[in-house]
KEKE-3310 file (N, C-alpha, C; in steps of 0.2 Angstrom, whole numbers, plus 5000, padded with zeros to 4 digits):
npx = (5249:5234:5220:5208:5210:5217:5206:5197:5204:5205:5191:5188:5193:5187:5174:5175:5176:5164:5157:5148:5156:5168:5184:5189:5198:5208:5200:5198:5212:5210:5200:5205:5215:5207:5202:5214:5216:5213:5199:5184:5170:5167:5176:5169:5156:5160:5167:5158:5161:5156:5145:5149:5157:5147:5141:5149:5151:5138:5139:5150:5153:5165:5167:5174:5177:5166:5162:5172:5169:5155:5161:5167:5158:5150:5158:5160:5146:5147:5151:5141:5129:5116:5099:5090:5097:5100:5085:5083:5092:5087:5074:5078:5085:5074:5067:5075:5076:5063:5062:5071:5064:5053:5060:5064:5051:5048:5057:5054:5042:5046:5053:5043:5037:5037:5026:5011:5001:4984:4969:4961:4957:4961:4950:4950:4947:4945:4933:4929:4923:4925:4941:4940:4935:4944:4956:4951:4950:4964:4968:4962:4968:4982:4981:4987:5002:5014:5026:5032:5021:5010:5007:5008:5000:4992:4990:4983:4971:4968:4962:4953:4943:4942:4938:4924:4919:4919:4908:4896:4897:4892:4896:4887:4872:4872:4885:4891:4888:4892:4906:4908:4904:4916:4926:4922:4924:4938:4942:4941:4944:4945:4947:4960:4964:4960:4962:4977:4976:4973:4984:4994:4989:4981:4968:4963:4962:4950:4942:4940:4932:4920:4917:4905:4901:4912:4917:4910:4912:4924:4923:4914:4921:4932:4924:4918:4931:4932:4921:4924:4935:4929:4921:4926:4934:4924:4921:4932:4936:4948:4958:4958:4970:4978:4976:4981:4994:4999:4991:4985:4971)
npy = (5023:5019:5008:5013:5027:5030:5027:5038:5047:5044:5045:5059:5065:5058:5064:5077:5074:5071:5080:5093:5100:5093:5086:5070:5064:5057:5046:5033:5027:5029:5021:5010:5010:5008:4995:4987:4989:4983:4982:4982:4977:4985:4997:5000:5004:5014:5024:5026:5024:5018:5023:5035:5029:5025:5037:5042:5032:5035:5049:5046:5045:5038:5022:5013:5016:5016:5002:4998:5003:4998:4985:4986:4989:4978:4968:4974:4973:4959:4961:4965:4961:4950:4952:4944:4935:4941:4942:4928:4926:4935:4929:4918:4922:4927:4914:4906:4915:4914:4899:4899:4906:4898:4888:4892:4895:4881:4876:4884:4879:4865:4868:4869:4857:4851:4852:4848:4838:4839:4829:4829:4826:4841:4849:4850:4861:4874:4886:4905:4910:4901:4902:4915:4913:4906:4914:4924:4917:4914:4928:4930:4919:4925:4935:4932:4924:4912:4903:4890:4883:4872:4871:4880:4895:4898:4884:4880:4887:4884:4869:4870:4877:4867:4855:4861:4863:4849:4844:4851:4852:4860:4879:4886:4893:4887:4882:4895:4902:4894:4896:4911:4910:4905:4912:4923:4919:4916:4929:4935:4949:4946:4933:4928:4915:4903:4906:4903:4890:4883:4887:4879:4866:4862:4863:4854:4857:4851:4849:4862:4865:4859:4861:4867:4868:4868:4880:4888:4887:4892:4906:4910:4909:4918:4930:4927:4931:4944:4949:4946:4956:4967:4967:4966:4977:4987:4982:4983:4996:4997:5005:5005:5006:4999:4987:4984:4985:4973:4965:4950:4941)
npz = (4868:4872:4865:4866:4868:4855:4845:4849:4845:4831:4828:4830:4820:4808:4811:4808:4793:4790:4790:4779:4772:4773:4771:4763:4758:4765:4771:4768:4772:4785:4789:4786:4795:4808:4805:4810:4823:4839:4844:4853:4862:4875:4870:4858:4864:4873:4865:4853:4840:4830:4825:4819:4809:4803:4799:4790:4780:4775:4771:4760:4744:4737:4733:4739:4750:4756:4755:4764:4776:4779:4780:4792:4800:4800:4804:4818:4823:4829:4840:4848:4861:4858:4858:4860:4868:4878:4883:4885:4894:4905:4907:4911:4924:4930:4932:4941:4951:4955:4958:4970:4978:4979:4986:4998:5005:5004:5014:5026:5028:5029:5044:5051:5052:5064:5071:5080:5071:5065:5072:5063:5046:5036:5026:5008:5001:5008:5010:5008:5018:5030:5030:5035:5048:5054:5053:5063:5074:5076:5078:5091:5099:5099:5106:5121:5127:5127:5134:5130:5118:5113:5100:5083:5083:5071:5067:5078:5077:5065:5067:5078:5070:5059:5067:5071:5059:5055:5062:5060:5046:5036:5032:5039:5048:5061:5063:5061:5073:5083:5081:5082:5096:5103:5098:5103:5118:5118:5116:5128:5140:5151:5155:5151:5155:5148:5136:5137:5141:5131:5121:5128:5127:5136:5134:5121:5104:5098:5109:5113:5103:5106:5118:5131:5145:5153:5146:5151:5166:5168:5163:5172:5184:5183:5183:5197:5204:5200:5206:5221:5222:5222:5232:5244:5244:5245:5260:5265:5262:5255:5244:5226:5221:5229:5227:5214:5219:5223:5232:5231:5224)
capx = (5243:5229:5215:5202:5212:5217:5198:5194:5207:5203:5185:5186:5195:5181:5168:5178:5176:5157:5153:5146:5163:5175:5189:5186:5203:5210:5195:5200:5218:5210:5196:5212:5218:5204:5202:5220:5215:5209:5192:5180:5162:5168:5177:5162:5151:5164:5168:5152:5164:5151:5139:5153:5159:5140:5138:5155:5147:5132:5141:5154:5153:5168:5164:5179:5176:5158:5163:5176:5165:5152:5163:5169:5150:5147:5163:5159:5141:5146:5153:5136:5125:5109:5093:5086:5101:5098:5078:5083:5096:5083:5070:5082:5087:5068:5066:5079:5073:5055:5063:5075:5058:5049:5065:5063:5046:5046:5061:5050:5038:5049:5055:5036:5035:5037:5020:5007:4996:4977:4967:4955:4961:4959:4945:4955:4947:4940:4930:4932:4920:4929:4948:4941:4933:4952:4959:4949:4952:4971:4968:4959:4975:4987:4980:4991:5007:5016:5034:5031:5015:5010:5008:5008:4995:4989:4988:4978:4966:4963:4961:4947:4938:4939:4934:4917:4915:4916:4903:4890:4896:4892:4897:4880:4870:4875:4892:4894:4886:4898:4913:4906:4904:4922:4929:4920:4927:4945:4944:4939:4951:4944:4948:4965:4967:4956:4967:4983:4976:4974:4991:4998:4988:4978:4964:4965:4957:4944:4939:4939:4927:4913:4915:4901:4899:4920:4918:4906:4914:4930:4920:4913:4927:4934:4918:4919:4937:4932:4917:4928:4939:4925:4916:4933:4935:4918:4920:4938:4940:4954:4959:4959:4977:4981:4974:4987:5001:5000:4986:4981:4966)
capy = (5025:5015:5007:5019:5034:5030:5027:5044:5052:5045:5048:5066:5066:5057:5068:5083:5074:5068:5087:5094:5103:5090:5083:5064:5060:5051:5043:5024:5025:5029:5016:5003:5009:5005:4988:4983:4990:4977:4985:4977:4979:4990:5003:5003:5007:5021:5029:5026:5024:5014:5028:5039:5026:5023:5043:5041:5027:5038:5055:5046:5043:5033:5015:5007:5019:5013:4996:4996:5005:4993:4979:4987:4990:4971:4965:4976:4970:4954:4961:4968:4955:4949:4956:4938:4932:4945:4942:4922:4928:4938:4923:4912:4924:4925:4908:4905:4918:4909:4893:4901:4908:4892:4884:4897:4893:4874:4876:4886:4873:4860:4868:4868:4851:4847:4854:4843:4838:4838:4823:4828:4830:4848:4850:4852:4868:4879:4893:4912:4911:4897:4905:4922:4911:4903:4921:4927:4913:4914:4934:4930:4916:4929:4940:4929:4922:4906:4900:4883:4882:4864:4870:4886:4897:4896:4878:4878:4889:4879:4862:4872:4877:4861:4851:4864:4861:4842:4843:4853:4850:4866:4884:4889:4897:4883:4883:4902:4904:4891:4900:4916:4910:4901:4917:4929:4918:4917:4934:4939:4950:4945:4925:4924:4906:4900:4906:4901:4883:4881:4887:4875:4859:4857:4862:4852:4862:4846:4850:4868:4867:4856:4862:4871:4869:4870:4886:4893:4889:4897:4912:4911:4908:4923:4934:4927:4934:4949:4951:4945:4960:4972:4965:4968:4985:4989:4980:4985:5002:4997:5009:5000:5007:4995:4982:4983:4986:4968:4962:4947:4937)
capz = (4869:4872:4860:4867:4866:4848:4841:4850:4841:4823:4828:4829:4811:4805:4812:4803:4787:4788:4789:4774:4769:4775:4766:4765:4755:4770:4774:4767:4775:4792:4789:4787:4803:4811:4806:4813:4831:4844:4847:4858:4865:4877:4867:4854:4869:4877:4859:4849:4834:4826:4823:4816:4802:4798:4796:4783:4775:4771:4767:4756:4736:4736:4734:4742:4757:4757:4758:4770:4781:4778:4783:4799:4805:4801:4810:4825:4827:4832:4847:4851:4865:4854:4861:4862:4871:4884:4885:4887:4901:4909:4908:4917:4930:4934:4934:4945:4957:4956:4963:4976:4983:4981:4992:5006:5008:5009:5019:5030:5029:5034:5049:5056:5052:5072:5074:5080:5067:5068:5070:5057:5040:5034:5020:5002:4999:5013:5007:5011:5026:5035:5029:5038:5054:5056:5055:5069:5081:5076:5082:5098:5103:5099:5113:5125:5123:5133:5134:5126:5115:5112:5092:5082:5083:5066:5065:5083:5075:5060:5071:5081:5065:5057:5073:5073:5053:5054:5067:5057:5039:5032:5034:5040:5053:5067:5062:5063:5080:5088:5079:5085:5103:5103:5097:5111:5124:5117:5117:5134:5143:5159:5156:5148:5157:5144:5129:5139:5141:5124:5119:5131:5127:5144:5132:5115:5098:5097:5115:5113:5097:5108:5126:5133:5152:5154:5145:5156:5172:5167:5163:5179:5190:5181:5186:5204:5206:5199:5211:5227:5224:5222:5240:5247:5243:5250:5266:5271:5260:5251:5238:5220:5218:5233:5222:5209:5220:5226:5235:5224:5226)
cpx = (5239:5224:5211:5204:5212:5213:5197:5198:5205:5194:5182:5189:5188:5174:5169:5174:5168:5153:5152:5153:5168:5177:5189:5193:5208:5206:5198:5207:5216:5205:5201:5215:5214:5202:5209:5219:5211:5204:5187:5175:5163:5171:5171:5158:5153:5163:5163:5154:5159:5147:5143:5156:5152:5138:5143:5152:5142:5135:5147:5152:5159:5166:5168:5179:5169:5159:5169:5172:5160:5155:5165:5163:5150:5152:5161:5152:5141:5149:5147:5131:5119:5104:5090:5091:5099:5092:5078:5085:5091:5078:5072:5083:5080:5065:5069:5076:5066:5056:5065:5069:5054:5054:5063:5058:5044:5050:5058:5044:5040:5051:5048:5034:5033:5031:5016:5002:4990:4973:4961:4958:4957:4955:4951:4952:4943:4938:4932:4930:4925:4937:4946:4939:4942:4956:4958:4949:4960:4973:4967:4964:4978:4986:4985:4996:5011:5023:5034:5025:5015:5009:5008:5001:4989:4986:4983:4971:4963:4961:4956:4942:4937:4936:4925:4913:4914:4911:4897:4890:4896:4894:4891:4878:4874:4883:4895:4892:4891:4905:4913:4906:4912:4928:4927:4923:4933:4947:4943:4944:4951:4947:4955:4967:4964:4961:4974:4981:4976:4980:4995:4997:4983:4971:4965:4960:4951:4940:4935:4933:4921:4912:4909:4901:4907:4920:4916:4908:4920:4928:4919:4917:4931:4930:4918:4925:4935:4927:4921:4932:4934:4922:4922:4934:4931:4919:4926:4940:4946:4953:4961:4967:4982:4982:4980:4994:5005:4998:4983:4976:4963)
cpy = (5020:5012:5011:5026:5034:5031:5033:5047:5052:5047:5056:5068:5064:5061:5074:5081:5072:5075:5091:5096:5098:5086:5075:5062:5056:5046:5036:5024:5026:5023:5009:5002:5007:4998:4985:4986:4985:4980:4979:4979:4986:4998:5004:5007:5013:5026:5030:5028:5022:5018:5033:5037:5025:5030:5044:5038:5031:5044:5053:5044:5038:5026:5010:5010:5017:5006:4994:4998:5000:4986:4980:4987:4982:4966:4968:4974:4963:4954:4963:4962:4955:4949:4949:4933:4934:4944:4934:4922:4930:4933:4919:4914:4924:4919:4906:4909:4915:4904:4894:4902:4902:4888:4885:4893:4886:4873:4878:4882:4869:4861:4869:4863:4847:4849:4849:4842:4837:4831:4823:4831:4835:4846:4854:4861:4872:4885:4898:4913:4906:4899:4912:4919:4908:4910:4924:4924:4914:4921:4933:4925:4921:4935:4938:4924:4915:4906:4895:4881:4875:4865:4878:4889:4896:4889:4876:4881:4885:4873:4864:4872:4870:4855:4854:4862:4854:4839:4845:4852:4855:4873:4889:4892:4893:4883:4891:4903:4900:4894:4906:4916:4907:4908:4923:4927:4918:4925:4939:4940:4949:4937:4923:4917:4902:4899:4902:4891:4880:4880:4882:4868:4857:4858:4860:4858:4858:4848:4857:4870:4862:4859:4867:4872:4871:4876:4891:4895:4892:4904:4913:4913:4915:4930:4934:4931:4942:4953:4952:4951:4967:4973:4968:4974:4988:4988:4982:4993:5002:5001:5004:5000:5000:4987:4978:4985:4979:4964:4958:4942:4931)
cpz = (4867:4866:4860:4865:4858:4844:4843:4846:4833:4822:4826:4823:4807:4805:4808:4795:4786:4788:4782:4769:4769:4770:4768:4761:4758:4773:4775:4772:4783:4794:4791:4793:4807:4811:4808:4820:4834:4847:4849:4858:4870:4874:4862:4858:4870:4871:4854:4842:4828:4822:4819:4810:4799:4794:4790:4778:4771:4767:4762:4750:4734:4738:4737:4749:4760:4761:4763:4777:4783:4782:4790:4802:4805:4806:4817:4829:4829:4839:4852:4854:4860:4859:4865:4869:4879:4887:4888:4893:4905:4913:4914:4924:4934:4936:4941:4953:4960:4961:4969:4981:4984:4987:4997:5008:5008:5014:5026:5033:5033:5042:5055:5056:5059:5073:5074:5076:5068:5067:5066:5051:5036:5027:5015:5001:5004:5010:5011:5017:5032:5035:5035:5046:5058:5057:5061:5075:5081:5080:5088:5102:5103:5105:5120:5122:5128:5128:5128:5123:5112:5103:5090:5083:5076:5065:5073:5081:5070:5062:5075:5077:5062:5060:5070:5065:5052:5059:5063:5049:5035:5036:5037:5047:5061:5068:5065:5070:5085:5087:5083:5093:5106:5102:5103:5116:5124:5118:5124:5138:5149:5161:5151:5149:5152:5137:5129:5139:5135:5120:5122:5129:5132:5140:5124:5110:5098:5103:5115:5108:5101:5114:5127:5141:5154:5153:5151:5163:5173:5167:5170:5184:5188:5184:5193:5206:5206:5205:5219:5227:5226:5229:5244:5249:5247:5258:5269:5268:5256:5245:5231:5218:5224:5230:5219:5212:5225:5230:5229:5228:5222)
residu = (UNK:UNK:UNK:UNK:UNK:UNK:UNK:UNK:UNK:UNK:UNK:UNK:UNK:UNK:UNK:UNK:UNK:UNK:UNK:UNK:UNK:UNK:UNK:UNK:UNK:UNK:UNK:UNK:UNK:UNK:UNK:UNK:UNK:UNK:UNK:UNK:UNK:UNK:UNK:UNK:UNK:UNK:UNK:UNK:UNK:UNK:UNK:UNK:UNK:UNK:UNK:UNK:UNK:UNK:UNK:UNK:UNK:UNK:UNK:UNK:UNK:UNK:UNK:UNK:UNK:UNK:UNK:UNK:UNK:UNK:UNK:UNK:UNK:UNK:UNK:UNK:UNK:UNK:UNK:UNK:UNK:UNK:UNK:UNK:UNK:UNK:UNK:UNK:UNK:UNK:UNK:UNK:UNK:UNK:UNK:UNK:UNK:UNK:UNK:UNK:UNK:UNK:UNK:UNK:UNK:UNK:UNK:UNK:UNK:UNK:UNK:UNK:UNK:UNK:UNK:UNK:UNK:UNK:UNK:UNK:UNK:UNK:UNK:UNK:UNK:UNK:UNK:UNK:UNK:UNK:UNK:UNK:UNK:UNK:UNK:UNK:UNK:UNK:UNK:UNK:UNK:UNK:UNK:UNK:UNK:UNK:UNK:UNK:UNK:UNK:UNK:UNK:UNK:UNK:UNK:UNK:UNK:UNK:UNK:UNK:UNK:UNK:UNK:UNK:UNK:UNK:UNK:UNK:UNK:UNK:UNK:UNK:UNK:UNK:UNK:UNK:UNK:UNK:UNK:UNK:UNK:UNK:UNK:UNK:UNK:UNK:UNK:UNK:UNK:UNK:UNK:UNK:UNK:UNK:UNK:UNK:UNK:UNK:UNK:UNK:UNK:UNK:UNK:UNK:UNK:UNK:UNK:UNK:UNK:UNK:UNK:UNK:UNK:UNK:UNK:UNK:UNK:UNK:UNK:UNK:UNK:UNK:UNK:UNK:UNK:UNK:UNK:UNK:UNK:UNK:UNK:UNK:UNK:UNK:UNK:UNK:UNK:UNK:UNK:UNK:UNK:UNK:UNK:UNK:UNK:UNK:UNK:UNK:UNK)
# end
């Protein structure tokens, strides 16, 4: 019979002894039997023998039974993990997880280290307005995608905003107007070429930040293409579906 089965058998006897009219004449012998068993924390957890022995201690009037029960419980307490140790271990696990996350983040940053840095040193603490502007610029650039972008979209957006901020010095009216114009132009569905040129590096973020006539020319070129299609449609009666089926202008 294994230790756990033997402890369960003894537990049943002790449960009967702790009843109001239980016979405790063999209690001391049973406790001494428990002292000789190789009981560990697993056996204590599964059988709950500690609670039974403690109940016997409270119910007994025999000093030797009480003393032996106390000694057993004291010995078994050594097997129970200390809560402080558990808390310490839990804190260490949390610390390790936090460090792991930090390493993953640093690794991701190092993977993007090959991206071309801005020629402007980024301001140490951009405020909420500037961060929002960078986000809107990035969202506008994301409307197009190219196979081999010159840099990440977030970096390009940051460089454009930084260049505009360097020009005006404060995120006030002139700064906001310039950002609003750049975002509008980049989001223009009729002029995807502008976004693609920025993504490919044909138009640098610094040039995008200050360009005026170049942007207007790109916009008007796009509009000219649309008007050309319109007049050809009127002149030759070409159905609009024909244009989408392969006639390119």
